[in-house]
VEXLUM-339787 format. One record per atom (N, C-alpha, C): residue number from 1; residue in one letter; atom name; x, y, z. Coordinates in pm, 1 decimal, padded with zeros to 6 digits, always signed. Example, Ala and Ser with C-alpha at 12.3 -4.5 7.8 and 13.67 -1.06 7.14 Angstrom:
2
   i aa at       c1       c2       c3
   1  A  N +01319.0 -00569.0 +00780.0
   1  A CA +01230.0 -00450.0 +00780.0
   1  A  C +01320.0 -00330.0 +00780.0
   2  S  N +01285.0 -00225.0 +00708.0
   2  S CA +01367.0 -00106.0 +00714.0
   2  S  C +01290.0 +00003.0 +00787.0
***
This chain:
61
   i aa at       c1       c2       c3
   1  X  N +03627.3 -13447.7 -06132.6
   1  X CA +03573.2 -13369.0 -06024.2
   1  X  C +03624.4 -13226.1 -06034.7
   2  X  N +03536.9 -13134.6 -06008.0
   2  X CA +03574.3 -12993.5 -06010.2
   2  X  C +03633.6 -12954.0 -05876.1
   3  X  N +03735.6 -12871.0 -05883.9
   3  X CA +03792.4 -12815.6 -05761.6
   3  X  C +03741.6 -12673.7 -05746.8
   4  X  N +03690.6 -12641.9 -05630.8
   4  X CA +03637.6 -12509.4 -05605.0
   4  X  C +03742.2 -12429.9 -05528.5
   5  X  N +03777.4 -12312.1 -05581.3
   5  X CA +03873.4 -12226.4 -05513.5
   5  X  C +03804.5 -12155.6 -05398.4
   6  X  N +03875.1 -12145.7 -05290.3
   6  X CA +03819.0 -12073.6 -05176.7
   6  X  C +03832.3 -11923.2 -05199.7
   7  X  N +03759.4 -11846.0 -05122.8
   7  X CA +03764.8 -11699.9 -05135.2
   7  X  C +03902.6 -11648.0 -05099.9
   8  X  N +03969.4 -11710.5 -05004.1
   8  X CA +04103.7 -11667.7 -04964.2
   8  X  C +04202.8 -11691.4 -05077.2
   9  X  N +04191.8 -11803.5 -05144.7
   9  X CA +04282.4 -11834.3 -05254.7
   9  X  C +04262.2 -11736.8 -05370.4
  10  X  N +04140.1 -11699.3 -05399.0
  10  X CA +04111.0 -11602.8 -05504.8
  10  X  C +04169.6 -11466.8 -05469.8
  11  X  N +04161.3 -11427.2 -05343.2
  11  X CA +04218.7 -11300.5 -05299.3
  11  X  C +04369.2 -11298.4 -05315.7
  12  X  N +04432.9 -11411.0 -05286.3
  12  X CA +04578.3 -11421.0 -05302.2
  12  X  C +04615.2 -11411.5 -05449.4
  13  X  N +04537.3 -11475.0 -05536.8
  13  X CA +04563.3 -11468.2 -05680.6
  13  X  C +04553.7 -11324.3 -05731.2
  14  X  N +04453.3 -11250.8 -05684.9
  14  X CA +04438.3 -11111.5 -05727.0
  14  X  C +04552.6 -11025.5 -05675.3
  15  X  N +04594.8 -11050.4 -05551.5
  15  X CA +04706.0 -10974.3 -05495.4
  15  X  C +04834.4 -11001.9 -05572.7
  16  X  N +04856.5 -11127.5 -05609.5
  16  X CA +04976.6 -11163.0 -05685.3
  16  X  C +04974.1 -11098.1 -05823.1
  17  X  N +04858.0 -11095.9 -05886.3
  17  X CA +04846.3 -11032.2 -06017.9
  17  X  C +04873.4 -10882.2 -06007.2
  18  X  N +04820.3 -10819.2 -05903.0
  18  X CA +04844.3 -10676.4 -05883.4
  18  X  C +04991.6 -10649.0 -05856.3
  19  X  N +05053.4 -10734.4 -05776.6
  19  X CA +05195.4 -10718.3 -05745.8
  19  X  C +05280.9 -10731.2 -05870.8
  20  X  N +05251.7 -10831.0 -05952.1
  20  X CA +05328.5 -10850.6 -06075.2
  20  X  C +05308.2 -10736.6 -06174.3
  21  X  N +05186.4 -10687.6 -06184.8
  21  X CA +05159.4 -10576.6 -06275.4
  21  X  C +05229.3 -10449.6 -06228.1
  22  X  N +05223.3 -10423.1 -06098.7
  22  X CA +05292.0 -10307.1 -06043.6
  22  X  C +05442.3 -10316.7 -06061.2
  23  X  N +05498.3 -10435.1 -06040.5
  23  X CA +05642.2 -10454.5 -06060.2
  23  X  C +05680.0 -10436.4 -06206.7
  24  X  N +05593.0 -10479.8 -06295.3
  24  X CA +05619.4 -10460.0 -06438.6
  24  X  C +05620.5 -10313.9 -06477.3
  25  X  N +05525.4 -10236.8 -06422.1
  25  X CA +05524.6 -10092.9 -06449.0
  25  X  C +05648.5 -10025.9 -06391.9
  26  X  N +05689.7 -10065.2 -06272.7
  26  X CA +05809.3 -10006.4 -06211.1
  26  X  C +05933.1 -10039.7 -06293.5
  27  X  N +05944.6 -10162.6 -06338.5
  27  X CA +06057.7 -10202.5 -06422.0
  27  X  C +06059.0 -10123.1 -06551.9
  28  X  N +05941.7 -10107.8 -06610.8
  28  X CA +05933.6 -10032.4 -06736.2
  28  X  C +05974.1 -09887.6 -06715.7
  29  X  N +05931.9 -09826.8 -06605.4
  29  X CA +05960.9 -09685.1 -06586.4
  29  X  C +06105.9 -09660.8 -06547.1
  30  X  N +06169.1 -09755.3 -06479.3
  30  X CA +06305.6 -09733.9 -06432.6
  30  X  C +06412.1 -09779.8 -06531.4
  31  X  N +06383.6 -09881.2 -06610.3
  31  X CA +06487.1 -09938.5 -06697.2
  31  X  C +06451.3 -09927.2 -06845.1
  32  X  N +06335.7 -09976.7 -06881.3
  32  X CA +06301.8 -09987.4 -07023.1
  32  X  C +06272.6 -09851.7 -07085.5
  33  X  N +06193.4 -09769.6 -07017.8
  33  X CA +06155.5 -09639.9 -07074.0
  33  X  C +06275.9 -09548.7 -07100.6
  34  X  N +06368.6 -09530.3 -07006.0
  34  X CA +06484.3 -09445.4 -07036.5
  34  X  C +06570.1 -09498.7 -07152.0
  35  X  N +06582.5 -09630.9 -07161.0
  35  X CA +06660.4 -09688.1 -07271.1
  35  X  C +06594.3 -09661.2 -07405.4
  36  X  N +06463.3 -09678.7 -07411.2
  36  X CA +06391.6 -09651.2 -07535.9
  36  X  C +06392.9 -09502.1 -07569.2
  37  X  N +06378.5 -09418.5 -07466.9
  37  X CA +06378.7 -09274.1 -07490.2
  37  X  C +06513.4 -09227.8 -07544.9
  38  X  N +06621.0 -09283.8 -07492.5
  38  X CA +06753.1 -09248.1 -07542.8
  38  X  C +06771.1 -09296.2 -07686.3
  39  X  N +06720.3 -09414.1 -07714.3
  39  X CA +06732.7 -09469.5 -07849.6
  39  X  C +06654.6 -09386.4 -07951.1
  40  X  N +06534.6 -09341.7 -07912.2
  40  X CA +06449.8 -09264.3 -08002.0
  40  X  C +06494.2 -09119.2 -08007.8
  41  X  N +06550.4 -09069.7 -07896.9
  41  X CA +06596.8 -08932.4 -07893.2
  41  X  C +06500.9 -08836.5 -07824.3
  42  X  N +06418.8 -08888.0 -07731.7
  42  X CA +06328.0 -08801.6 -07657.1
  42  X  C +06407.3 -08716.9 -07557.4
  43  X  N +06354.2 -08600.6 -07528.5
  43  X CA +06416.8 -08514.0 -07430.1
  43  X  C +06400.7 -08568.8 -07289.6
  44  X  N +06486.0 -08520.8 -07199.3
  44  X CA +06482.9 -08572.6 -07062.7
  44  X  C +06354.9 -08532.6 -06989.6
  45  X  N +06301.7 -08414.4 -07018.9
  45  X CA +06180.2 -08372.3 -06949.2
  45  X  C +06060.6 -08459.3 -06989.0
  46  X  N +06053.9 -08497.1 -07114.8
  46  X CA +05946.4 -08585.7 -07159.5
  46  X  C +05963.6 -08725.9 -07101.4
  47  X  N +06086.7 -08770.4 -07092.7
  47  X CA +06114.1 -08900.7 -07033.0
  47  X  C +06073.7 -08902.5 -06886.0
  48  X  N +06104.3 -08795.7 -06813.1
  48  X CA +06067.6 -08787.1 -06672.1
  48  X  C +05916.0 -08785.3 -06656.7
  49  X  N +05846.6 -08715.5 -06744.7
  49  X CA +05700.0 -08711.9 -06739.2
  49  X  C +05641.1 -08850.4 -06764.6
  50  X  N +05695.6 -08923.0 -06859.8
  50  X CA +05647.9 -09058.0 -06887.4
  50  X  C +05676.2 -09151.5 -06770.1
  51  X  N +05793.6 -09135.7 -06706.8
  51  X CA +05825.8 -09217.6 -06589.5
  51  X  C +05727.0 -09189.6 -06476.8
  52  X  N +05693.3 -09063.4 -06456.4
  52  X CA +05596.1 -09028.1 -06353.0
  52  X  C +05460.1 -09089.6 -06379.2
  53  X  N +05418.4 -09087.4 -06504.9
  53  X CA +05289.4 -09146.5 -06540.1
  53  X  C +05288.5 -09297.5 -06516.3
  54  X  N +05397.0 -09364.4 -06550.3
  54  X CA +05403.8 -09508.1 -06527.1
  54  X  C +05407.8 -09541.4 -06378.3
  55  X  N +05477.4 -09461.0 -06299.6
  55  X CA +05483.4 -09486.1 -06155.9
  55  X  C +05346.3 -09463.1 -06090.4
  56  X  N +05274.0 -09362.1 -06136.0
  56  X CA +05137.1 -09340.8 -06084.2
  56  X  C +05048.1 -09458.3 -06121.8
  57  X  N +05063.0 -09508.6 -06243.3
  57  X CA +04982.2 -09622.8 -06286.7
  57  X  C +05016.5 -09746.8 -06204.0
  58  X  N +05142.6 -09764.0 -06169.9
  58  X CA +05180.2 -09882.0 -06091.8
  58  X  C +05129.5 -09873.5 -05949.4
  59  X  N +05115.7 -09753.0 -05896.0
  59  X CA +05067.3 -09741.2 -05758.2
  59  X  C +04915.5 -09755.8 -05749.8
  60  X  N +04844.9 -09737.3 -05860.7
  60  X CA +04698.5 -09750.8 -05861.8
  60  X  C +04653.5 -09894.0 -05881.9
  61  X  N +04743.5 -09978.2 -05923.6
  61  X CA +04707.9 -10118.6 -05952.3
  61  X  C +04681.4 -10191.4 -05829.5
***
């Protein structure tokens, strides 16, 4: 038998996916990006610009 998802359940799934994606972008911009930038040797101004871009992307999700 097939189970049919309700519209409310689908909305919750989309919200959870958006939340997880936004949290992933925030984690990347706050922790992963500065560590990689330091390892590669990027300047601080470029690192800050990349962090800003990731934070804007996380807020649009």
